[in-house]
C-alpha positions in Angstrom: 13.1 35.6 -18.7 11.7 33.5 -16.3 13.3 30.0 -14.9 11.3 27.0 -16.8 10.4 25.9 -13.8 11.4 21.6 -13.0 9.1 18.7 -14.7 5.8 18.7 -11.7 6.2 15.2 -11.5 9.6 14.9 -10.2 8.6 18.3 -7.9 5.7 16.0 -6.6 8.8 12.2 -6.5 10.7 15.7 -4.3 7.8 15.8 -1.8 6.8 12.4 -1.6 10.8 10.9 -1.0 11.4 14.5 1.1 8.1 13.7 3.7 9.1 9.5 4.2 13.5 10.8 4.4 13.3 7.4 2.0 13.3 6.6 -1.9 11.3 3.6 -1.5 8.4 4.6 0.2 8.1 7.5 -1.8 8.0 4.9 -4.5 4.9 2.6 -2.3 2.9 5.8 -1.8 3.5 6.9 -4.8 2.8 3.1 -7.0 6.0 3.8 -8.5 9.7 1.6 -8.3 12.4 2.8 -6.3 14.1 3.9 -10.0 11.4 5.7 -11.3 12.0 8.2 -8.2 15.8 7.4 -8.4 15.2 9.1 -11.8 12.9 11.8 -11.2 15.5 13.4 -8.4 18.2 12.8 -11.3 16.3 15.2 -13.0 15.4 17.7 -10.4 18.6 18.1 -9.4 20.0 18.5 -13.0 17.4 20.8 -13.9 18.8 22.9 -10.6 21.9 21.9 -11.2 22.1 21.6 -7.1 21.7 18.3 -4.9 18.8 18.3 -2.9 19.1 14.6 -1.2 22.7 14.1 0.4 22.5 9.6 0.7 23.8 8.5 3.5 24.5 4.3 4.0 21.1 5.1 6.3 19.3 6.9 3.8 19.0 10.1 2.5 18.4 13.2 4.1 17.8 17.0 2.4 20.5 19.3 1.8 20.2 22.8 2.6 19.0 23.8 -0.5 17.1 20.5 -0.9 15.1 22.6 2.5 14.8 25.1 0.5 13.1 23.5 -1.6 10.5 21.9 0.2 9.4 24.7 2.2 8.5 26.4 -1.1 7.2 23.1 -2.3 4.8 22.7 0.6 2.8 26.4 0.0 3.2 25.9 -3.3 1.2 22.4 -3.7 -1.2 23.3 -0.9 -2.4 26.2 -2.4 -2.6 24.4 -5.6 -4.9 22.1 -3.3 -6.7 24.3 -2.2 -7.7 26.1 -5.6 -8.8 22.9 -7.2 -10.8 22.3 -4.1 -12.7 26.1 -4.8 -13.4 25.5 -7.9 -14.3 21.7 -7.8 -18.1 21.6 -9.0 -20.9 20.7 -5.9 -21.3 17.5 -7.1 -17.9 16.2 -6.4 -18.8 16.7 -2.8 -20.9 13.4 -3.0 -18.2 11.6 -4.3 -16.8 9.4 -2.2 -13.4 9.3 -1.7 -11.2 5.8 -0.1 -7.8 5.5 -0.4 -6.4 1.9 0.4 -3.0 0.7 0.0 -1.8 -0.2 -3.1 -0.9 -4.3 -3.5 -4.8 -4.5 -1.5 -6.7 -2.4 -3.6 -5.1 -3.9 -6.9 -5.3 -7.5 -6.1 -8.1 -8.0 -3.9 -9.9 -4.5 -3.6 -11.0 -3.5 -6.7 -11.6 -6.9 -8.3 -15.2 -7.1 -6.0 -16.3 -3.5 -5.6 -18.9 -3.7 -8.9 -20.2 -5.8 -6.1 -20.2 -2.8 -3.5 -21.5 -0.6 -7.2 -24.2 -2.9 -7.5 -25.5 -2.8 -3.9 -25.7 1.4 -3.9 -25.6 2.0 -7.2 -25.8 6.1 -5.8 -22.2 6.3 -3.6 -19.7 7.0 -6.2 -17.0 5.9 -5.1 -13.6 7.7 -6.2 -10.1 5.2 -5.0 -6.7 6.6 -3.9 -3.7 4.3 -4.0 -1.4 5.1 -0.6 -0.1 4.1 2.6 0.8 5.1 6.1 -0.9 8.1 7.3 -3.8 9.4 5.6 -3.9 13.2 4.2 -7.5 13.8 5.6 -6.9 17.6 5.1 -5.7 17.8 1.9 -6.3 14.6 0.2 -9.6 15.1 0.2 -9.8 11.5 1.7 -13.3 9.9 3.6 -11.9 7.1 4.7 -8.2 4.7 4.6 -8.2 1.5 4.2 -5.1 -0.2 6.0 -3.3 -2.5 7.7 -2.2 -1.2 11.4 1.5 -1.4 11.1 2.4 2.3 11.8 0.9 4.6 14.7 -2.0 7.0 14.2 -2.4 10.6 14.6 -4.6 11.6 17.6 -8.5 11.4 16.8 -8.8 8.9 14.1 -11.2 7.6 14.4 -10.5 3.1 13.5 -12.9 0.9 12.5 -11.3 -2.9 12.7 -12.0 -5.3 9.9 -10.1 -8.4 9.7 -7.0 -9.8 11.3 -4.0 -10.1 9.2 -3.5 -13.9 7.7 0.1 -14.4 6.0 1.7 -17.9 5.0 4.2 -18.9 2.0 2.9 -19.3 -1.3 4.3 -20.4 -4.4 3.1 -21.1 -8.5 0.4 -24.5 -8.6 2.1 -27.8 -9.5 5.4 -26.3 -8.2 6.9 -29.3 -6.1 6.8 -27.4 -2.5 9.3 -30.3 -1.4 11.7 -29.4 -2.7 14.0 -26.8 -2.1 12.9 -23.4 -3.2 14.6 -19.3 -3.6 13.3 -17.8 -0.9 11.3 -13.9 -2.2 11.9 -10.7 -0.3 9.8 -7.5 0.5 11.6 -4.5 0.8 7.8 -3.3 2.5 7.7 -6.4 4.3 11.5 -6.8 5.7 10.0 -9.4 9.2 7.3 -11.1 6.8 9.1 -14.1 6.6 11.6 -13.9 10.0 7.5 -13.1 11.7 5.9 -16.6 10.0 8.5 -18.9 10.6 8.8 -17.8 14.6 5.5 -19.1 14.9 5.5 -21.8 12.9 5.6 -25.4 13.7 6.2 -26.6 10.0 8.8 -24.9 7.7 9.7 -25.0 3.9 12.8 -26.5 2.6 15.3 -23.3 1.3 18.1 -23.7 -1.5 19.8 -21.2 1.0 19.1 -18.9 -2.3 17.0 -15.6 -1.3 15.5 -13.0 -4.0 14.6 -9.4 -2.7 12.5 -6.7 -4.7 11.3 -3.2 -4.1 7.3 -4.0 -3.5 5.1 -6.7 -2.2 3.0 -7.3 -5.2 6.4 -8.6 -7.1 6.8 -11.0 -4.8 3.1 -12.1 -5.5 4.8 -11.5 -9.7 7.6 -14.0 -8.6 5.7 -16.8 -6.9 3.2 -16.7 -9.3 6.1 -17.5 -12.2 7.4 -20.3 -10.4 10.4 -18.2 -9.2 10.4 -19.3 -5.5 8.1 -18.3 -2.3 6.9 -15.6 -1.8 5.7 -14.4 2.0 1.5 -13.4 1.2 -1.4 -12.2 2.9 -4.3 -14.6 2.6 -6.5 -11.7 0.9 -3.8 -10.2 -1.5 -3.8 -14.2 -3.2 -7.0 -15.5 -1.7 -8.7 -15.3 -5.8 -5.4 -16.6 -6.8 -5.0 -20.1 -4.5 -9.2 -20.4 -5.2 -8.7 -20.0 -8.6 -5.8 -22.6 -9.2 -2.7 -20.8 -10.2 -1.4 -20.4 -6.4 -1.2 -23.1 -3.2 -0.2 -22.3 0.0 0.6 -25.3 1.3 1.6 -24.4 5.2 -1.6 -22.3 5.2 -1.6 -19.3 6.5 -1.2 -17.6 10.9 -2.3 -14.9 11.7 0.7 -12.5 12.1 -0.7 -10.0 14.8 -1.6 -6.9 12.5 -4.7 -6.4 11.9 -6.5 -4.0 8.5 -9.1 -1.3 9.8 -11.0 1.6 7.9 -9.6 4.7 9.6 -11.7 8.3 9.3 -11.1 11.5 10.6 -14.4 11.7 12.3 -17.1 8.7 13.6 -18.8 7.5 10.9 -22.9 9.0 10.6 -25.6 5.2 10.5 -26.8 4.7 7.2 -23.6 7.3 5.5 -22.1 6.3 3.0 -18.9 6.1 4.6 -21.0 3.6 7.4 -22.5 1.6 4.4 -19.0 1.6 2.7 -17.7 0.3 6.2 -20.0 -2.4 6.9 -19.5 -4.1 3.4 -15.7 -3.6 3.4 -15.9 -5.8 6.9 -18.2 -7.9 5.5 -15.7 -8.6 2.0 -12.7 -9.3 4.1 -14.4 -11.9 6.2 -16.2 -13.5 3.4 -13.0 -13.7 2.0 -11.3 -15.0 5.6 -14.2 -17.9 5.5 -12.9 -19.1 1.4 -9.6 -20.7 2.9 -8.7 -22.8 4.6 -6.9 -21.0 8.1 -4.3 -23.0 10.2 -3.3 -21.2 14.1 -6.0 -18.8 13.6 -7.7 -19.6 17.0 
């Protein structure tokens, strides 16, 4: 009798976690919580009856059984991707597929996509959320919007869009002159330290700190009045403009940039180049909407 296969979601979480050797980074790529990834791995290990990861103080590493499973999963998913590509209808080949970091997609890009569609109604845009190095071969991705905080693969085409600007934010109406709780994101552990090192004025802190798995969770906590979060200007621009959040200390360049990545040069007038030009214009417009400190 054939054995029942583990759930596909559990196998997918396993592959991503194995690639990153981190449940937190896997959660970022899959746009779920660290706990959700942990539960998927636990489900997989319970189904198999063996451990696929060894937990260490430095993180997780594959066991010997896990290495065997990863090799089989990689081959299986590669075959599945190839089969899907083969049966896709020709019309889908004209779709522009964009990969974007999850928080930037949710808080900045998606609210602006209607403008792009109105300007270019014939270009179909498919949005995927992911971070890190794009998988051009298996992901079917045409372009990737990223912050340049990782090493790029050789041959990647890079178009600079805008400097990353960061600053503390809190709920509108919160008295920023009073000591506040400091909110941290595991995905940007140096954000506060980097900003404070460049700032000539700093908030008052109560000594309390809270850490969240994802960048967007710190912003939610700040909006709920729980303290001060270090934010990207682009991810809070709309809420600051609308008065739901305030940025009393403004924003400063943190040395990184948002870039648009492609596997090859973009042809003039192509959907990829039209989107790249629109995207850069939108980011520059957002930057100009807020008063920026220390941007010279």
